[in-house]
DODRENDO-199341 format. One line per field, with one value per residue (C-alpha): x, y, z; chain; residue in one letter. Coordinates in nm, 3 decimals, decimal comma. Layout:
// residues N
u <- [X|...];
v <- [Y|...];
w <- [Z|...];
chain <- [A|...];
res <- [A|...];
// end
This chain:
// residues 315
u <- [-2,879|-2,745|-2,443|-2,672|-2,891|-2,584|-2,463|-2,796|-2,803|-2,446|-2,530|-2,846|-2,659|-2,381|-2,633|-2,825|-2,514|-2,321|-2,036|-1,754|-1,612|-1,242|-1,110|-0,745|-0,621|-0,567|-0,925|-1,170|-1,310|-1,667|-1,547|-1,351|-1,669|-1,861|-1,588|-1,621|-1,245|-0,994|-0,623|-0,323|-0,339|-0,213|-0,401|-0,722|-0,667|-0,608|-0,917|-1,124|-1,004|-1,164|-1,507|-1,784|-1,847|-1,918|-1,801|-1,498|-1,511|-1,161|-1,157|-0,793|-0,577|-0,537|-0,245|-0,430|-0,738|-0,509|-0,358|-0,706|-0,785|-0,458|-0,546|-0,916|-0,923|-1,273|-1,433|-1,547|-1,319|-1,434|-1,250|-1,475|-1,246|-1,018|-0,813|-0,703|-0,344|-0,029|0,279|0,505|0,357|0,362|0,733|0,818|0,708|0,731|0,938|1,189|1,217|1,263|1,559|1,698|1,661|1,843|2,143|2,171|2,116|2,263|2,033|1,717|1,428|1,236|0,948|0,744|0,376|0,305|0,367|0,172|0,087|0,342|0,620|0,506|0,529|0,892|0,978|1,107|0,966|0,713|0,744|0,549|0,682|0,609|0,800|1,070|1,346|1,289|1,260|1,585|1,767|1,656|1,835|2,203|2,437|2,597|2,259|2,257|1,927|1,741|1,482|1,192|1,018|1,070|1,423|1,337|1,208|1,493|1,749|1,607|1,629|1,989|2,071|1,923|2,046|2,383|2,289|2,377|2,067|2,049|1,760|1,510|1,471|1,102|0,919|0,579|0,561|0,348|0,590|0,901|0,787|0,762|1,053|1,272|1,287|0,908|0,926|1,204|1,004|0,712|0,948|1,049|0,683|0,587|0,902|0,703|0,562|0,743|0,776|0,631|0,717|0,654|0,971|0,853|0,961|1,295|1,614|1,653|1,308|1,363|1,680|1,477|1,195|1,157|0,980|0,988|0,743|0,458|0,112|0,012|0,333|0,273|-0,077|0,058|0,338|0,095|-0,151|0,121|0,301|0,252|0,294|-0,018|0,057|0,246|0,387|0,270|0,466|0,248|-0,072|-0,344|-0,609|-0,447|-0,560|-0,914|-0,794|-0,540|-0,811|-1,060|-0,813|-0,671|-0,949|-0,741|-0,435|-0,346|-0,201|-0,002|0,066|0,310|0,033|0,019|0,362|0,183|0,477|0,357|0,021|0,187|0,050|-0,266|-0,265|-0,487|-0,523|-0,650|-0,904|-1,052|-1,283|-1,601|-1,935|-2,104|-1,848|-1,874|-2,253|-2,239|-1,966|-2,187|-2,499|-2,340|-2,073|-1,820|-1,532|-1,409|-1,047|-0,981|-0,659|-0,571|-0,501|-0,133|-0,065|-0,253|-0,047|0,290|0,209|0,081|0,399|0,617|0,325|0,279|0,655|0,639|0,352|0,530|0,854|0,661|0,503|0,841|0,989|0,695|0,589|0,240|0,064];
v <- [1,034|1,226|1,093|0,971|0,786|0,633|0,511|0,346|0,178|0,054|-0,099|-0,259|-0,411|-0,531|-0,721|-0,863|-0,983|-1,101|-0,866|-0,729|-0,381|-0,334|0,022|0,120|0,386|0,625|0,616|0,905|0,935|0,855|0,523|0,440|0,510|0,250|-0,014|-0,331|-0,330|-0,047|-0,119|-0,164|-0,377|-0,714|-0,703|-0,631|-0,920|-1,149|-1,011|-1,109|-1,468|-1,476|-1,371|-1,575|-1,308|-1,412|-1,079|-0,872|-0,504|-0,364|0,014|0,076|0,045|-0,229|-0,425|-0,444|-0,595|-0,839|-0,945|-1,003|-1,223|-1,415|-1,497|-1,552|-1,713|-1,860|-1,525|-1,250|-0,949|-0,606|-0,275|0,036|0,204|-0,012|0,300|0,317|0,222|0,294|0,491|0,251|-0,061|0,109|0,187|-0,183|-0,352|-0,730|-0,763|-0,499|-0,651|-1,002|-0,873|-0,697|-1,016|-1,214|-0,985|-1,097|-1,476|-1,546|-1,299|-1,371|-1,139|-0,967|-0,754|-0,507|-0,603|-0,278|-0,441|-0,618|-0,987|-1,035|-0,896|-1,109|-1,413|-1,321|-1,291|-1,531|-1,345|-1,065|-0,812|-0,521|-0,193|-0,332|-0,661|-0,587|-0,513|-0,827|-1,049|-0,916|-0,947|-1,311|-1,404|-1,510|-1,213|-1,359|-1,392|-1,160|-0,978|-0,777|-0,549|-0,420|-0,201|0,082|0,222|0,440|0,154|-0,068|0,204|0,254|-0,121|-0,121|0,164|0,012|-0,343|-0,273|-0,485|-0,398|-0,511|-0,428|-0,184|-0,152|0,217|0,268|0,509|0,612|0,955|1,089|0,993|1,064|1,421|1,516|1,743|1,753|2,133|2,160|1,931|2,140|2,460|2,297|2,182|2,544|2,641|2,339|2,237|2,013|1,800|1,473|1,396|1,058|0,938|0,638|0,463|0,520|0,884|0,997|0,954|1,327|1,338|1,016|1,170|1,444|1,217|1,128|0,803|0,599|0,315|0,153|0,303|0,069|0,143|0,518|0,475|0,274|0,525|0,819|0,636|0,552|0,888|1,160|1,427|1,628|1,707|1,546|1,634|1,359|1,269|1,024|1,020|1,238|0,965|0,831|1,142|1,003|0,705|0,911|1,157|0,880|0,702|1,019|1,279|1,504|1,523|1,755|1,647|1,875|1,777|1,908|2,106|2,316|2,443|2,600|2,504|2,150|1,996|1,670|1,440|1,321|1,011|1,081|0,708|0,637|0,915|0,775|0,554|0,741|0,657|0,662|0,422|0,197|0,187|0,104|-0,154|-0,340|-0,300|-0,431|-0,654|-0,485|-0,414|-0,757|-0,863|-1,166|-1,369|-1,708|-1,993|-2,021|-1,653|-1,679|-1,982|-1,828|-1,495|-1,665|-1,862|-1,568|-1,429|-1,763|-1,776|-1,430|-1,532|-1,851|-1,662|-1,393|-1,654|-1,816|-1,476|-1,390|-1,094|-1,243|-1,523];
w <- [-0,634|-0,339|-0,149|0,128|-0,121|-0,283|0,056|0,130|-0,212|-0,170|0,168|0,025|-0,271|-0,042|0,173|-0,124|-0,305|0,002|-0,081|0,132|0,074|0,136|0,162|0,152|0,395|0,103|-0,023|0,001|0,354|0,242|0,100|0,415|0,614|0,410|0,404|0,609|0,656|0,621|0,600|0,374|0,062|0,184|0,514|0,324|0,084|0,382|0,558|0,256|0,299|0,645|0,523|0,365|0,100|-0,257|-0,396|-0,294|-0,385|-0,349|-0,317|-0,390|-0,699|-0,959|-0,811|-0,477|-0,638|-0,821|-0,488|-0,350|-0,652|-0,611|-0,250|-0,324|-0,671|-0,634|-0,547|-0,780|-0,723|-0,839|-0,870|-0,896|-1,151|-1,366|-1,445|-1,081|-1,148|-0,945|-1,049|-0,860|-1,018|-1,360|-1,319|-1,339|-1,662|-1,670|-1,990|-1,878|-1,532|-1,673|-1,875|-1,566|-1,363|-1,632|-1,589|-1,225|-1,245|-0,899|-0,723|-0,528|-0,620|-0,341|-0,462|-0,265|-0,269|-0,459|-0,797|-1,069|-1,068|-1,349|-1,129|-0,837|-1,065|-1,144|-0,775|-0,513|-0,214|-0,162|0,119|0,263|0,396|0,741|0,716|0,455|0,705|0,913|0,607|0,459|0,792|0,817|0,493|0,487|0,457|0,145|-0,030|-0,329|-0,370|-0,631|-0,470|-0,680|-0,768|-0,514|-0,501|-0,199|0,016|-0,106|-0,034|0,314|0,385|0,255|0,492|0,807|0,740|0,580|0,279|-0,079|-0,261|-0,631|-0,671|-0,954|-1,038|-0,959|-0,729|-0,604|-0,762|-0,475|-0,197|-0,403|-0,477|-0,110|-0,023|0,287|0,257|0,300|0,604|0,760|0,712|0,892|1,169|1,225|1,255|1,467|1,661|1,896|1,612|1,529|1,157|1,057|0,707|0,485|0,356|-0,003|0,049|-0,094|0,113|0,192|0,350|0,544|0,690|0,861|0,981|1,347|1,264|0,943|0,900|0,714|0,722|1,005|1,194|1,166|1,306|1,599|1,666|1,673|1,896|2,149|2,136|2,398|2,128|2,052|1,687|1,403|1,062|0,826|0,511|0,326|0,118|0,274|0,279|0,596|0,785|0,812|1,016|1,213|1,320|1,393|1,622|1,779|1,813|2,039|1,815|1,526|1,192|0,963|0,603|0,346|0,178|0,496|0,390|0,087|-0,137|-0,203|-0,291|-0,386|-0,117|-0,291|-0,512|-0,811|-0,878|-0,525|-0,555|-0,880|-0,677|-0,583|-0,423|-0,762|-0,911|-0,606|-0,645|-1,016|-0,954|-0,706|-0,919|-1,240|-1,081|-1,309|-1,365|-1,261|-1,206|-1,426|-1,416|-1,558|-1,319|-1,411|-1,334|-1,004|-0,903|-0,996|-0,832|-0,518|-0,442|-0,327|-0,123|0,054|0,117|0,273|0,500|0,607|0,682|0,867|1,091|1,159|1,247|1,473|1,257|1,221|1,406];
chain <- [A|A|A|A|A|A|A|A|A|A|A|A|A|A|A|A|A|A|A|A|A|A|A|A|A|A|A|A|A|A|A|A|A|A|A|A|A|A|A|A|A|A|A|A|A|A|A|A|A|A|A|A|A|A|A|A|A|A|A|A|A|A|A|A|A|A|A|A|A|A|A|A|A|A|A|A|A|A|A|A|A|A|A|A|A|A|A|A|A|A|A|A|A|A|A|A|A|A|A|A|A|A|A|A|A|A|A|A|A|A|A|A|A|A|A|A|A|A|A|A|A|A|A|A|A|A|A|A|A|A|A|A|A|A|A|A|A|A|A|A|A|A|A|A|A|A|A|A|A|A|A|A|A|A|A|A|A|A|A|A|A|A|A|A|A|A|A|A|A|A|A|A|A|A|A|A|A|A|A|A|A|A|A|A|A|A|A|A|A|A|A|A|A|A|A|A|A|A|A|A|A|A|A|A|A|A|A|A|A|A|A|A|A|A|A|A|A|A|A|A|A|A|A|A|A|A|A|A|A|A|A|A|A|A|A|A|A|A|A|A|A|A|A|A|A|A|A|A|A|A|A|A|A|A|A|A|A|A|A|A|A|A|A|A|A|A|A|A|A|A|A|A|A|A|A|A|A|A|A|A|A|A|A|A|A|A|A|A|A|A|A|A|A|A|A|A|A|A|A|A|A|A|A|A|A|A|A|A|A|A|A|A|A|A|A];
res <- [M|T|N|E|E|L|K|Q|E|I|L|R|L|K|R|E|K|N|A|V|I|L|G|H|Y|Y|Q|R|H|E|I|Q|E|L|S|D|Y|V|G|D|S|L|A|L|A|Q|E|A|Q|R|T|E|A|D|I|I|V|F|C|G|V|H|F|M|A|E|T|A|K|I|L|N|P|Q|R|K|V|L|L|P|D|M|E|A|S|C|S|L|A|E|S|C|K|A|D|E|F|A|A|F|K|A|Q|H|P|D|H|M|V|I|S|Y|V|N|C|S|A|E|I|K|A|L|S|D|L|I|C|T|S|G|N|A|E|K|L|V|R|S|L|P|E|D|Q|K|I|I|F|A|P|D|R|N|L|G|G|Y|I|N|Q|V|T|G|R|Q|M|V|L|W|N|G|V|C|T|V|H|D|A|M|Q|A|E|A|V|M|Q|L|K|V|E|Y|P|D|A|P|V|V|A|H|P|E|C|N|P|A|L|L|E|V|A|D|F|V|G|S|T|K|A|M|L|T|Y|I|K|Q|S|D|A|R|R|F|I|V|A|T|E|T|G|I|L|Y|E|M|R|R|E|N|P|G|K|E|F|I|T|L|R|D|N|K|S|C|A|C|D|D|C|A|Y|M|K|L|N|T|L|D|K|L|Y|R|C|L|R|D|E|Q|P|E|I|R|M|D|A|D|M|I|E|R|A|K|R|P|I|V|R|M|L|E|M|S|R|Q|L|G|I|I|K];
// end
């Protein structure tokens, strides 16, 4: 089938099966175009809760589909490619982290949502890149904390809050590979372009950024800024939404420096129209989790949502 035929079949199957398609910001643009909702992982999982869909098709990576299942245990959750993993989630294995946690028995565990269900189940509180700083600031200063799995996000939160959280040594290999030197070379070429960066980037790059924030925060910053062009240090899938929301603005990525083609996540790009079609047709691959794991992984997410409401981060 042609891409256009695939799109029509996907839409037909979605209607027939009462399915909702969730697309992460880093997905291929043709998948974002077909998605009922486009956003970051937690927001998408929450969006699914508000629908009456029988089937949730999560076009993202494995831990994101797991989160959708945790928050929607009675629904069938599908992932177009079960091999769509995540370097950050893979950097934190449950048995190794359990041993690490045991070495710090008086520490609270805060885990970034970009982790497996097993790590969530070992955590006291989940955070996102958008709410991590406020959640950490809300805790007593004498509260000892382990932050997992992203050392870059954790290090950034330590820097802006003055905390000394113990960091698990994990990274997103895509964000961590982006180099400050490449950004500075682009700044010389485009001095009027603010640098926007995701806090998963390495500390050297964050030092030269004009704005550091979550994917959603970057989108908001760009929309509200008077600047006409921006240097973007995050996964290139976000450019689809940036251009859609800001048709008159220009976006420059690290690959424009010619020294780096490191801003694509191969895992995110595993999902294709053909795989999405077959996933809906066959209702496979399906995310399956036992009830005990769902319950244990859900607790720190619910705690995050409750704290976020109390802090006015969400309504």
